[in-house]
N, C-alpha and C positions, 0 to 999 in steps of 0.2 A: 397547269391549268388553274384558272381561278375557281374558287368555290362560290356557287351561287347562294346568296341569302334570301330567305323567305321575309317577307314584309313584317310578320309577326316577331321575327329576331331583331328587328332593328329597335333603337331607343325610341321613345315617344314623350311627348310633352302636351300639355292642354293649353290651348289657345287662351291668350288674356282677354280677348274681345268677345269671342263667342262662346268659349268654354268647352268647345268639341276637342277631342285628342287628335294630334298628327304626327306622323313619323318623319323620322331622320330622312334627308334628301343629300344626294352627294353633293350639290350646289352649296348647302349648309355646312359641309364639313369643316372649313375653315373657323367658324364663327358660331357652332351649335350651341355655346352657352347664352350667347347674346341673342338667339332666336327667341321672340315672344309670340309671334303671330303665324297664324296658319297660311295667311294667303296676302296679297296687296289690298284686298278689299278689307280685310279685318284691321290692317294697319291704318288705313285711312279712316276707318270709321272711328278708331280709337282715338286718332289725332283731331278729329272734327269736334267743335264745341257742340255739346248738348244744347237743345233749344230749350229757351227759358219760357215757363208757362207764367201766365199772368197771376194777379193775387186771387185767391179763393174767394168767393162770395158766398 
């Protein structure tokens, strides 16, 4: 019988976009080292160019 893991026992990382910690997920098992963002929203935000502001007057 498989042993149940608690969420606090799983490895965690900090999201590169929002700075929040997130835990390992089974779908990330193959490439956990390459995972940088906690969600699709954070990945999209990080790829979006920042708005340029006009010159200060």
